[in-house]
C-alpha positions in Angstrom: -12.3 -1.9 14.8 -14.6 -4.7 15.8 -14.0 -6.2 19.3 -13.2 -9.7 17.8 -10.5 -8.1 15.6 -9.2 -6.2 18.6 -8.8 -9.4 20.5 -7.1 -11.1 17.5 -4.7 -8.1 17.3 -3.9 -8.4 20.9 -3.0 -12.1 20.5 -0.9 -11.4 17.5 1.1 -8.7 19.3 1.8 -10.8 22.4 5.0 -12.3 21.0 6.4 -8.8 20.3 5.4 -7.2 23.5 7.5 -6.9 26.6 5.7 -5.1 29.5 7.2 -1.7 30.3 6.0 -2.3 33.8 3.2 -4.2 35.5 0.8 -1.3 35.6 0.1 -0.9 31.9 -1.2 -3.8 29.9 -1.0 -4.5 26.2 -4.7 -4.1 26.0 -4.6 -0.6 27.5 -1.7 0.3 25.2 -3.8 -0.8 22.2 -6.7 1.4 23.3 -4.3 4.4 23.6 -2.6 3.7 20.3 -5.7 3.0 18.2 -7.4 6.1 19.6 -4.4 8.3 18.5 -4.2 6.5 15.1 -7.9 7.0 14.6 -8.1 10.7 15.4 -6.5 13.7 13.8 -3.7 15.4 15.7 -4.7 14.0 19.1 -2.1 15.3 21.6 -0.4 13.2 24.3 -2.1 15.5 26.9 -5.5 14.5 25.5 -4.5 10.8 25.7 -3.3 11.4 29.2 -6.6 12.8 30.3 -8.8 10.3 28.4 -6.9 7.1 29.5 -5.7 8.3 32.9 -2.0 7.9 32.3 0.9 10.3 32.4 1.6 12.4 29.3 5.1 10.9 29.0 3.7 7.4 29.5 1.1 7.8 26.8 3.9 8.8 24.4 6.0 5.8 25.3 3.1 3.4 25.1 2.0 4.7 21.7 5.4 4.2 20.1 6.0 0.9 21.9 2.7 -0.4 20.4 3.5 1.0 17.0 6.8 -0.8 17.0 5.1 -4.1 17.9 2.5 -3.6 15.1 5.3 -3.1 12.6 6.5 -6.6 13.5 3.3 -7.9 11.9 4.7 -6.9 8.5 3.7 -10.4 7.2 0.2 -8.9 6.8 1.5 -7.2 3.7 3.0 -9.8 1.4 3.3 -10.2 -2.3 1.0 -13.0 -3.5 2.2 -16.3 -5.0 1.6 -17.1 -8.6 -1.5 -19.1 -7.7 -2.8 -16.3 -5.6 -2.2 -13.8 -8.4 -4.3 -15.9 -10.7 -7.1 -15.8 -8.1 -6.7 -12.0 -7.8 -7.0 -11.8 -11.6 -10.3 -13.7 -11.4 -11.6 -11.4 -8.7 -10.7 -8.3 -10.6 -12.7 -9.7 -13.6 -15.8 -10.2 -11.5 -15.9 -6.8 -9.6 -17.7 -5.0 -12.5 -18.7 -5.3 -16.1 -15.9 -4.8 -18.6 -13.2 -5.0 -16.0 -9.6 -4.7 -17.2 -8.1 -8.1 -17.8 -5.0 -9.8 -16.3 -4.7 -7.4 -13.4 -2.8 -8.6 -10.3 -2.7 -5.1 -8.6 -3.3 -1.4 -8.9 -0.5 1.0 -7.9 -0.2 4.6 -6.9 1.6 6.9 -4.5 0.1 9.0 -1.8 1.6 11.9 0.1 1.0 12.2 3.9 1.5 15.6 5.5 4.2 15.8 8.1 5.8 18.5 10.3 8.6 20.5 8.8 11.7 18.4 9.2 14.7 19.8 11.1 17.1 18.7 8.4 16.8 19.0 4.6 13.2 20.2 4.8 13.3 21.3 1.1 13.4 17.6 0.0 10.0 16.9 1.7 8.4 20.0 0.2 5.9 18.8 -2.3 4.1 20.3 -5.3 1.1 21.3 -3.1 3.3 23.5 -0.9 3.4 21.3 2.2 6.0 18.9 3.7 5.1 15.3 3.1 6.3 11.7 2.9 5.3 9.3 0.2 3.9 5.8 0.5 3.8 3.8 -2.7 1.3 0.9 -2.6 -0.2 -1.9 -4.7 -3.6 -3.2 -3.8 -5.9 -6.0 -4.9 -9.6 -6.0 -5.7 -10.5 -6.1 -2.0 -8.4 -3.0 -1.3 -5.8 -5.1 0.5 -2.3 -3.9 0.2 0.0 -6.4 -1.5 3.1 -4.2 -1.2 4.0 -0.8 0.3 7.2 1.3 0.0 7.5 4.1 2.5 10.0 6.9 3.2 10.7 8.9 0.1 10.4 12.7 0.5 7.4 14.5 -1.0 9.5 16.2 -3.7 10.2 12.9 -5.5 8.4 11.9 -8.6 6.3 8.8 -8.6 8.3 7.2 -11.3 11.5 7.6 -9.4 10.0 6.1 -6.3 8.8 3.1 -8.3 12.3 2.5 -9.8 13.8 2.7 -6.3 11.4 0.3 -4.7 12.2 -3.2 -3.6 9.2 -4.6 -5.6 10.5 -3.1 -8.8 14.0 -4.5 -8.2 12.5 -7.9 -7.3 10.4 -8.1 -10.4 13.3 -6.9 -12.6 15.7 -9.5 -11.1 13.1 -12.3 -11.2 13.1 -12.8 -7.5 9.5 -11.7 -7.2 7.1 -13.8 -9.3 4.6 -12.5 -11.8 1.9 -14.9 -13.1 1.8 -15.4 -16.8 0.2 -12.4 -18.5 -0.2 -10.6 -15.2 0.0 -6.8 -15.1 0.0 -3.9 -12.6 -2.1 -0.9 -13.4 -0.8 2.6 -12.7 -1.4 6.2 -13.8 0.6 8.1 -16.4 3.1 9.3 -13.9 4.7 5.8 -14.1 6.9 4.4 -16.9 5.1 2.0 -19.3 6.5 -1.5 -19.4 5.3 -5.0 -20.2 4.2 -5.6 -16.6 3.2 -2.0 -15.7 0.4 -0.7 -17.9 -0.4 3.0 -17.9 -3.0 5.1 -19.9 -2.3 6.7 -23.2 -1.2 10.3 -22.7 -3.8 12.8 -23.8 -1.9 14.9 -26.3 -5.0 16.0 -28.1 -4.8 13.2 -30.7 -6.2 10.2 -28.9 -8.4 7.9 -30.9 -11.8 6.6 -29.8 -10.1 3.3 -29.0 -7.4 5.0 -27.0 -10.0 6.8 -24.9 -12.0 3.6 -24.4 -8.8 1.9 -23.2 -8.1 4.7 -20.8 -11.6 4.6 -19.4 -11.5 0.9 -18.6 -8.0 1.1 -17.2 -9.0 4.0 -14.9 -12.2 2.4 -13.8 -10.2 -0.5 -12.4 -7.1 1.4 -11.3 -9.4 3.6 -9.1 -9.4 0.8 -6.5 -6.0 2.0 -5.2 -7.5 5.4 -4.7 -10.4 3.8 -2.8 -7.9 1.8 -0.7 -6.1 5.1 0.2 -9.5 6.6 1.1 -10.4 3.8 3.4 -6.9 3.9 5.0 -7.2 7.7 5.7 -10.8 7.3 7.0 -9.7 4.6 9.5 -6.5 6.3 10.6 -7.1 10.0 10.6 -3.6 10.6 12.1 -2.5 10.3 8.4 -4.1 13.6 7.6 -1.2 15.2 9.4 1.4 13.0 11.1 2.4 15.3 14.0 5.6 13.4 14.8 9.0 15.0 14.8 11.3 12.0 13.9 11.0 11.0 10.2 11.8 7.4 11.2 8.8 7.4 13.5 6.7 9.0 10.8 7.5 6.0 8.6 6.5 3.6 11.4 3.2 5.3 11.9 2.5 5.0 8.1 3.6 1.3 8.0 1.6 0.4 11.2 -1.5 2.0 9.7 -1.1 0.0 6.4 -0.5 -3.2 8.4 -3.6 -2.6 10.5 -5.6 -1.9 7.4 -4.7 -5.3 6.1 -5.2 -7.0 9.5 -8.7 -5.8 9.7 -9.5 -7.0 6.1 -7.7 -10.4 6.8 -9.6 -11.0 10.0 -13.0 -9.9 8.8 -15.4 -12.9 8.9 -16.8 -12.0 5.5 -13.4 -11.8 3.9 -12.2 -14.5 1.6 -8.6 -13.4 1.4 -6.2 -16.2 0.7 -3.3 -16.3 3.1 0.0 -15.8 1.4 2.7 -18.5 1.7 5.4 -15.9 1.0 7.4 -15.2 -2.1 8.3 -18.1 -4.2 11.3 -18.0 -6.5 10.8 -17.4 -10.2 12.5 -20.0 -12.4 12.6 -20.7 -16.1 11.2 -24.2 -15.5 8.0 -22.9 -13.9 5.3 -22.9 -16.6 3.1 -20.6 -14.5 5.5 -17.7 -14.5 7.2 -15.6 -17.2 10.9 -14.9 -17.5 11.1 -11.2 -16.8 13.5 -9.3 -19.0 13.7 -5.7 -20.0 10.8 -4.6 -17.7 11.5 -1.0 -18.5 11.7 -1.6 -22.3 9.1 0.8 -23.5 8.8 -0.9 -26.9 7.6 -4.1 -25.1 5.3 -2.0 -23.0 3.8 -0.3 -26.1 3.3 -3.7 -27.8 1.6 -5.1 -24.7 -0.6 -2.1 -24.3 -1.7 -2.2 -27.9 -2.6 -5.9 -27.5 -4.7 -5.1 -24.5 -6.4 -2.2 -26.3 -7.6 -4.7 -29.0 -9.7 -6.4 -26.3 -11.8 -3.2 -25.9 -12.1 -2.4 -29.6 -15.6 -2.7 -30.8 
């Protein structure tokens, strides 16, 4: 993290910071917390030795800082309709033959955790480790537009999506979608008018089907890149060595918030600040009335329409 961004983060955290005592400042707590977030399985003993604080104090300062960072959840916000249109334009310019009408790319990622004391089997995933899932949607600059954290590793991506607030918000019309806007995901997710996934390879895909899948995947890979950058910045995510599942969620959320904070405060970034979610009404010509978001027939029709754009 650049020094200028570190200072901006300190200023942003001041309203959410109440000194534990006069000896340890917010700045020192930031150093301790960012060091632990940025390194894999750093112990509190190591923090104690490096920053000359007690082992118990390093533990308290870390989670106190994590709690304050989570208060900056406005760094992750769903874009307004106008911002979605700008995101579509940016997706179109990132490479030749980019997928059209994209407002975000979605996937889920599993973060390894310690074996939970209760109901450990629920967190046991297909790779044979205990994990917690983070579902995320990102834009073309790898900035997270939405994250949903907390489901155990045994859950299927499609079930996580259907349980997420963003899905419920889109379904109810409370979360706006720009006219024609779509989210790209992989085949683990259910096809719908607003969530476009590849054709399943059942051995009978046509040339056009394969071409469609290629262009979709070449754009959707941005969410994989966002996850890669997130893990590279915050190596604690390689194995979150925290006992409480609630605190595991806070570590994941704080890392995602810091990921966006760094992007939003980069001098070279042209991210448009979000003004929050605006209501979707039938009188707004910029939005679409969202019905039957899970109607597979509508999804099939929309996918076929998009496929025609790549037909030679």
